[in-house]
C-alpha positions as CSV (number, residue, x, y, z in Angstrom):
1,M,42.0,44.0,-19.8
2,S,42.6,44.0,-16.1
3,A,41.7,40.8,-14.3
4,S,39.9,42.7,-11.6
5,P,36.6,44.6,-11.9
6,A,37.3,48.2,-12.9
7,F,34.1,49.5,-14.3
8,S,32.6,52.4,-12.3
9,P,29.2,53.7,-13.5
10,N,28.7,57.5,-13.5
11,F,25.6,58.2,-11.5
12,H,24.7,59.9,-8.2
13,L,23.8,57.7,-5.3
14,P,21.3,58.7,-2.7
15,P,22.2,58.3,1.0
16,R,22.8,54.7,2.1
17,A,22.5,53.4,-1.4
18,P,25.2,50.9,-2.5
19,R,28.2,52.1,-4.4
20,L,28.6,50.0,-7.5
21,S,31.7,49.0,-9.4
22,V,31.1,45.9,-11.4
23,V,32.5,43.8,-14.2
24,P,31.2,45.0,-17.6
25,A,29.5,42.6,-20.0
26,S,32.6,42.7,-22.2
27,A,34.8,41.2,-19.5
28,P,36.7,38.0,-20.1
29,V,34.7,34.7,-20.1
30,H,36.3,33.6,-16.9
31,P,35.4,36.1,-14.1
32,P,38.1,37.2,-11.7
33,R,38.8,35.1,-8.6
34,P,36.9,36.5,-5.6
35,Q,38.4,38.3,-2.7
36,G,37.9,36.1,0.4
37,R,37.4,32.9,-1.7
38,G,36.2,30.0,0.5
39,R,34.3,32.1,3.1
40,W,31.0,30.4,2.2
41,R,31.0,26.7,2.9
42,C,28.4,24.0,2.2
43,M,27.3,22.9,5.7
44,R,24.5,20.5,4.7
45,T,23.1,18.8,1.7
46,L,19.4,18.0,1.9
47,E,18.0,15.1,0.0
48,G,14.4,14.1,-0.3
49,H,13.1,15.2,-3.7
50,G,12.9,12.7,-6.5
51,S,13.6,15.2,-9.3
52,W,15.3,18.5,-9.8
53,V,14.7,21.4,-7.4
54,R,13.5,24.4,-9.4
55,T,12.8,26.8,-6.6
56,V,13.7,27.5,-2.9
57,A,12.5,30.2,-0.5
58,V,13.4,31.0,3.2
59,S,10.7,32.1,5.6
60,P,11.0,35.7,6.9
61,N,11.2,34.4,10.4
62,G,14.2,32.2,9.4
63,Q,12.7,28.9,10.6
64,Y,11.8,27.2,7.3
65,I,13.0,26.4,3.8
66,A,10.5,25.6,1.1
67,S,11.4,23.9,-2.1
68,G,9.5,23.0,-5.3
69,S,10.5,20.1,-7.5
70,G,9.9,18.2,-10.7
71,D,8.6,15.4,-8.5
72,R,5.4,17.6,-8.2
73,T,5.8,18.1,-4.4
74,V,6.6,21.0,-2.2
75,G,9.2,20.3,0.5
76,L,9.2,22.0,3.9
77,W,12.4,21.9,5.9
78,A,13.7,23.1,9.2
79,L,16.5,25.5,8.4
80,A,18.4,25.2,11.8
81,E,18.3,21.4,11.9
82,G,18.5,20.8,8.1
83,R,15.8,18.2,8.2
84,Q,12.6,17.7,6.2
85,L,9.4,18.4,8.1
86,R,6.9,17.3,5.5
87,S,6.3,16.8,1.8
88,L,3.2,18.6,0.5
89,A,1.4,16.8,-2.3
90,G,-1.3,18.1,-4.5
91,H,0.2,19.6,-7.6
92,T,-0.2,17.4,-10.7
93,G,2.8,19.0,-12.5
94,W,6.2,20.3,-11.8
95,V,6.4,22.9,-9.0
96,R,8.3,25.9,-10.4
97,S,7.9,28.6,-7.7
98,V,7.4,28.9,-3.9
99,A,7.0,31.9,-1.7
100,F,6.3,32.6,2.0
101,S,4.0,35.2,3.3
102,P,5.6,38.1,5.1
103,D,4.5,36.7,8.5
104,S,5.7,33.2,7.6
105,T,2.3,31.6,8.3
106,L,1.4,30.8,4.7
107,L,3.3,29.2,1.8
108,A,2.3,29.7,-1.8
109,S,3.3,27.3,-4.7
110,A,2.9,27.4,-8.4
111,G,3.4,24.8,-11.1
112,N,2.8,23.1,-14.4
113,D,-0.7,22.2,-13.5
114,N,-1.7,25.9,-14.2
115,T,-2.6,26.4,-10.5
116,L,-1.4,28.2,-7.4
117,R,-1.8,26.5,-4.1
118,L,-1.8,28.1,-0.6
119,W,-0.7,26.1,2.4
120,E,-0.4,26.6,6.2
121,T,3.2,26.6,7.0
122,A,2.9,25.1,10.5
123,T,0.6,22.2,9.6
124,G,1.0,21.7,5.9
125,K,-2.8,22.0,5.4
126,L,-4.0,23.1,2.0
127,V,-5.8,26.4,2.4
128,D,-6.8,27.2,-1.2
129,V,-6.3,26.5,-4.9
130,F,-6.3,29.3,-7.4
131,H,-7.4,28.6,-11.0
132,G,-7.2,31.1,-13.8
133,H,-3.9,30.8,-15.7
134,T,-4.2,29.0,-19.1
135,G,-0.6,27.9,-19.1
136,W,2.1,26.7,-16.6
137,V,2.6,29.1,-13.7
138,R,6.3,29.9,-13.4
139,A,6.3,32.6,-10.7
140,V,4.4,33.4,-7.5
141,I,5.1,36.1,-4.8
142,F,3.2,37.7,-1.9
143,S,2.5,41.4,-1.6
144,P,4.5,43.1,1.2
145,D,1.4,43.3,3.3
146,G,0.5,39.6,2.8
147,R,-3.0,40.3,1.4
148,Y,-2.3,39.5,-2.2
149,L,-0.5,37.1,-4.5
150,Y,1.0,37.9,-7.8
151,S,1.7,35.2,-10.4
152,G,3.1,34.9,-13.9
153,G,2.9,32.1,-16.4
154,Q,3.2,30.7,-19.8
155,D,0.0,32.3,-20.9
156,N,2.1,35.5,-21.0
157,A,0.0,37.0,-18.2
158,V,0.6,38.4,-14.8
159,K,-2.4,37.9,-12.4
160,L,-3.2,39.5,-9.1
161,W,-5.1,37.5,-6.5
162,R,-6.6,38.6,-3.1
163,I,-6.1,36.0,-0.4
164,G,-9.6,34.5,0.3
165,K,-11.0,35.1,-3.2
166,A,-11.2,32.4,-5.8
167,D,-10.8,34.4,-8.9
168,A,-8.0,36.8,-10.0
169,I,-8.9,40.4,-9.4
170,Q,-6.7,41.7,-12.2
171,T,-4.8,40.4,-15.2
172,L,-1.8,42.4,-16.5
173,T,-0.8,41.9,-20.1
174,G,1.9,43.2,-22.4
175,H,4.5,40.4,-22.7
176,D,4.4,38.4,-25.9
177,H,6.1,35.3,-24.4
178,W,6.2,33.5,-21.0
179,V,6.5,35.4,-17.8
180,R,9.5,33.8,-16.0
181,S,9.9,35.8,-12.8
182,L,8.3,38.5,-10.6
183,A,9.5,41.0,-8.0
184,V,7.5,43.5,-6.0
185,S,9.0,46.6,-4.4
186,P,9.2,46.6,-0.5
187,D,6.8,49.6,-0.5
188,G,4.3,47.7,-2.5
189,T,4.0,50.3,-5.3
190,T,5.7,48.5,-8.2
191,L,5.5,45.0,-9.6
192,V,8.2,44.0,-12.1
193,S,7.8,41.0,-14.5
194,A,10.6,39.3,-16.5
195,S,9.9,37.4,-19.6
196,Q,11.1,34.9,-22.2
197,D,10.6,37.9,-24.7
198,A,13.8,39.4,-23.3
199,T,12.1,42.3,-21.6
200,L,11.1,43.5,-18.2
201,R,7.9,45.4,-17.5
202,F,7.0,47.7,-14.7
203,H,3.4,47.5,-13.4
204,R,2.7,50.5,-11.1
205,L,0.3,49.1,-8.5
206,R,-0.4,52.5,-6.8
207,G,0.9,56.0,-6.7
208,Q,2.8,57.8,-9.5
209,G,5.2,56.2,-11.9
210,T,5.6,55.1,-15.5
211,N,5.0,51.5,-16.7
212,H,8.4,51.2,-18.3
213,V,9.4,48.4,-20.7
214,L,13.1,47.6,-20.2
215,T,15.1,46.2,-23.0
216,G,18.8,45.3,-23.3
217,H,19.0,41.6,-22.5
218,E,20.0,39.6,-25.5
219,G,18.0,36.5,-24.5
220,E,15.2,35.5,-22.2
221,V,15.2,37.0,-18.8
222,H,15.1,34.3,-16.2
223,S,15.1,36.2,-12.9
224,V,14.4,39.6,-11.4
225,A,14.9,41.0,-7.9
226,I,14.4,44.4,-6.1
227,S,16.8,45.7,-3.4
228,P,15.6,46.0,0.2
229,N,16.1,49.8,0.0
230,N,13.6,50.1,-2.8
231,W,16.1,51.6,-5.1
232,L,17.7,49.0,-7.4
233,L,16.3,46.4,-9.8
234,A,18.5,43.4,-10.8
235,S,17.8,41.1,-13.7
236,A,19.6,38.1,-15.2
237,G,19.1,35.6,-17.9
238,A,20.2,33.5,-20.9
239,D,22.8,36.1,-22.1
240,C,24.9,35.3,-19.0
241,T,24.7,38.9,-17.7
242,V,23.3,40.6,-14.7
243,R,21.9,44.1,-15.3
244,L,21.2,46.7,-12.6
245,W,18.5,49.4,-13.2
246,K,17.1,52.3,-11.2
247,L,13.6,51.3,-9.9
248,N,12.2,54.8,-10.1
249,S,13.2,55.6,-13.7
250,G,14.0,52.2,-15.3
251,R,17.4,53.5,-16.4
252,Q,20.1,50.9,-16.7
253,I,23.0,51.6,-14.4
254,T,25.4,48.9,-15.4
255,Q,25.7,45.3,-16.7
256,F,28.3,42.6,-16.2
257,R,29.0,39.1,-17.4
258,A,28.3,37.1,-14.2
259,H,28.8,33.5,-15.3
260,T,30.0,31.5,-18.3
261,A,26.5,30.0,-18.8
262,P,22.9,31.3,-18.5
263,V,22.0,32.8,-15.1
264,N,18.9,31.2,-13.6
265,C,18.4,33.3,-10.5
266,V,19.4,36.6,-9.0
267,T,18.6,37.8,-5.4
268,F,19.6,40.5,-3.0
269,S,20.6,39.8,0.6
270,P,18.2,41.2,3.2
271,D,20.8,43.7,4.4
272,G,21.2,45.0,0.8
273,Q,25.0,44.4,0.8
274,L,25.2,41.3,-1.5
275,L,23.9,40.0,-4.7
276,A,23.8,36.2,-5.3
277,T,23.5,34.6,-8.8
278,A,23.0,30.9,-9.7
279,S,23.9,29.5,-13.1
280,N,24.0,26.5,-15.5
281,D,27.8,26.6,-15.0
282,K,27.1,24.7,-11.7
283,T,28.2,27.6,-9.5
284,I,26.7,30.3,-7.3
285,R,28.5,33.6,-7.2
286,I,28.3,36.3,-4.5
287,W,28.8,39.9,-5.5
288,H,29.5,42.7,-3.0
289,L,27.5,45.7,-4.1
290,D,29.5,48.4,-2.2
291,S,32.8,47.5,-3.8
292,G,31.5,45.7,-6.9
293,R,33.8,42.8,-6.2
294,L,33.2,39.1,-6.6
295,A,33.1,38.0,-3.0
296,G,32.6,34.3,-3.4
297,V,32.3,31.3,-5.8
298,L,30.3,28.5,-4.3
299,E,31.0,25.1,-6.0
300,G,29.5,21.7,-5.1
301,H,26.4,21.3,-7.2
302,E,26.8,18.5,-9.8
303,G,24.6,20.1,-12.4
304,W,22.8,23.3,-13.2
305,V,21.9,25.5,-10.2
306,W,18.3,26.7,-10.7
307,T,17.7,28.7,-7.6
308,V,19.3,30.5,-4.6
309,A,17.8,32.4,-1.6
310,F,19.3,34.2,1.4
311,A,18.2,33.6,4.9
312,P,17.1,36.7,6.9
313,D,20.6,36.9,8.6
314,S,22.2,37.6,5.1
315,R,24.9,35.1,6.1
316,T,23.3,31.9,5.0
317,L,22.4,30.9,1.4
318,I,20.1,28.1,0.3
319,S,20.4,26.7,-3.2
320,G,18.7,24.0,-5.3
321,G,19.8,22.3,-8.4
322,W,19.3,19.8,-11.2
323,N,20.1,16.6,-9.2
324,G,17.4,17.3,-6.6
325,Q,19.7,18.4,-3.9
326,I,19.3,21.5,-1.6
327,K,22.5,22.9,-0.2
328,I,22.9,25.2,2.9
329,W,25.9,27.6,2.7
330,P,26.7,29.6,5.9
331,R,29.3,32.3,5.6
332,Q,32.3,31.6,7.7
333,A,33.8,34.2,10.1
334,P,37.0,35.8,8.7
């Protein structure tokens, strides 16, 4: 088999959608070396957590990094300066997920104490605590309009919350194992959940559409993301693969072996040109969607890489890992 990606899926692309040509799942265990290797460099390593960093997020205004850790705290950091602004205490269990509101004024966190917490970004003030899950909460995200929160947990449920209301306004069921990750489409019509049961489920929030159940992963699905153009769904998990699906139909477009160990996180860049994956193989990999080529391998974490997020400029990555470090990776000019 050729050492470079050669698989080209046969499907029609709408205007401005990415052209995909990626490595199939049957590719060699060792992925090809990237074009432009070394263009992403670790600029800063942030330390302050006393346990692993399970989740990171970057505020839409590009000012802040949020992190959640096994030390039961939420870290808030200044992205430009690379310094910690405050440590938010209140969770009584590991913090597994953090998310900023679209206007960057609020920060949501979720953890092993079965709760969601809402904080003011500027002050660190606790705004609200949401109770309702009967198991650890593993995922939390905001709706695109910032009025709602969506959460998923080890009670196999997805819950919808309205900001300002104490109780969940809706509970979505169907998974028969933990909900590990959530993504909502930019137009707010579709929520996708990924589960330990190796499936993804579509939950149509409004408008037309089928509530698809997507199968194909050969192990638990750890992460799911939706492209900024509202067209692609990416999923990744314990089978070491990334799979790309059409958001409107749920049809799988392609799959490829992204890492040599389970993939913990997958995310699109805000400009829709890149896909980043983080893995237990201690690396982050950057994939160029237009060419389908591996564009970068980021090495430097000493253990599993749990989480990765793009800054709004699409040229800076934030990652968190097993040893409690957060790393900032800017893309160097050619």
